[in-house]
N, C-alpha and C positions, 0 to 999 in steps of 0.2 A: 504493500500500500504506500509506503514511503517512496519507493521508486516511481510509482504512478504519479505521486505528487510532484516529484522532481521533474519528471518529463513534462507534466502539465505546466509547471512553473516556468520551465525553459521556453515555453511557447508564448508566454505573456510578453508584452512590450516592456522595455527596460524601466519605464516609469510606473508600471503597474505592480501592485503588491508590496509597496515599500513601507506601508504603515498598516500592520496586521494585528488581528486579535485571534487567538486560538482558544476556543471555549471547550472546556473538558480536555485540557491540554495534556493530562497525564504526566508522563516523565519527560516531556519536551522534545520528542523525536522529530515531530513535524516542524516545530519551531527551529530546531537545530538545522534541519535541511534548508529552511528558508534563509536563515542568517548566513549559512555557509555559502549559498549560491547567490545571495543578493547582498553585497557588502554595504549598501546604503540603507538596508531595511532595518526596521525596528519591529518588535512584536511584544504584545501583552499576552501573557499566559494566564488564563482564568482556570483555576483548579481547586476544588474544595478539599481534596485529600492531602493532609500534611505530609504523609510519607512520599507521595508522588511529587509534591512541591519540592521536597528536599532533594530528591534525585534529580529533578529538573534543574534546580539551582546549581548543583555540582556540574551537571552535563553542559550547561550553558554559560558557566563562569568565564570561558575564554572570550565570550562576546561582550562582557562587561555590561554597560548601561543600555546596550541595544536590546536587551531582554528584560522585561519587567514581569515579575510573577506575583499574582494577587490571589487571595483566598476568596473565591467567588464561584457560585453556581449560577444556573440560568436565572434564578429569581433575584440574584444580587447584581446583575449586570446593569450598566447605565442604559438609559433610553435613547440618548442622542446619537446621531450618526457621527462617526469620526474615523472610520477605517476604510481603506481601499482594498482590503483583503480580509475576508472572514473565513476562518477554518473551524471545523468541528468534526471530530472523528470518533465514532463509537461512544457517543455521550447522549445524544438526543433521546434515544430509546429509554433511558433511565429517568428522564424528567417526569415530574408529576403531571404536567400537561405538555406533551411533546409538540402539539400544534402551537401553543403559546411560546414554547422555546424557539421554534422556527421563526415566529414573528419577531421575537426579541433579537434574534440574529440578524434579521432583515433590517431592523431599526438601527443596528450598530453600523450598517454599511452606508457609506456615502453614495450619492448617485453615480452610477457606472462602476461601482465597486464589484470586485469579483468574489465569488463564493466557492469554496471547496468543502463539500459536505459528504461524509460517509456515515452511514448508520447501520447498526446491527439489527436485523429484523426477523430472521428465521429462527425457529425453535432450535436451541443448542442441542446437538447430539454428541454426548461426551465420548462415546466409544469411536464414533466416526472420526473425531479429531485426533484421538490418541493413536488410532491405527494409521491415519494419514501422516502424522508427525513422525511416528516411529519408522515408517517405511522410508521417508525422506532422510531422516537422521542416519539410518543404517547405510543408505547409499552414499551419504556425504562424509560421514566420519567413522563408519564401522560400528559393529554391534556393541562392543564393550563401551565405547565412548557414548553411544546412543543411550545405553542404560544409565550411565552416569548423569547425562544431561536430563534424562527423565526423572531421576531421583532428585536432582537439584531443582527441578521445575515443579515440584509437588504443590507449591503455593499457587502456581498458575492453574493447575488442575483443580485445586480447591475453589479458586475464583470462578472457573468455568462451571463448576457444579452449582455454585451460588446463583450464577446468572440463569442457568437452566431451571433451577427451583423458582426463582422470581418470575420467570416467564410463565411457567406452568400455573403459578398462583395468580397470574393476571396483573402483576405489579409493574411489569416492563412491557413497553409497546412492541407488539409483533406486527410485521408488515412485509409485503413483497415489494418488488421493484416499482411496479406501477403505482401502488399506494403511496410509497415514500415520495416518488417523483411528483405526484399530484399535490401532496402535502407541501412540498417545497414551493411549487408554483402558487398554491393557494396563499402561502405566506408572503408572496410578493416578488419572489425571484423569477427571472426568466431563465429556464434551464437550457443550457447549450448541449449538454450531453448527460446521459444516464446509462449506467451499466452495472451489472451484477459483479461483485468482487468477493474476495474472502471465501472462495469456494462456494459462492452462491448464498452465503449467509447474510451478506451485507449489500447495500446499494451505494454507489458513488454517484452523486449529482454535482455537476459543476455548472455555474451560471453567473449571472450578474444582476445587480439592482439597477433598473433603468430609471426609476423615479423615487 
């Protein structure tokens, strides 16, 4: 997904995407890609989880004041437009009101601003992911190293189990590509492209705010 973001970013004009906000920024991987590829860019990372903010702060420390990290969820974001690039990856589905979260992202965007939105929508299938990851790890690093990585990544597996449970309980928004794309458009974005990513579990929608 980060590689897709980098390719998309490289297609923008040099003047686009220089003042960005990443909502649900996690550990800052997308912000890092932006700052690394755009030397004049700045980014605000909005992330409510203190552990992820700490990792992001360490990861982005080489960029100094170009990265600002704030403790904020969708409900805490400002209402005024001020950014020419709005990023949100795998966060909208967790919002109390996902449609309101999409409208809030739209309000953050200046006219003609770009949007890069990825959201997780399909029901998480734990064993599907485990088998998929193990096959690829064995091919890339061998069986012994793959087992070690799997043991070290037990927290990731636990998080995936929590996501699956919340989905089954109806606390997380489940959607397909068409539903997510329409929701993005209904929030005010003009969608340039929409495609299934993350092995079909997620939808990537890119577009812009025209007014």
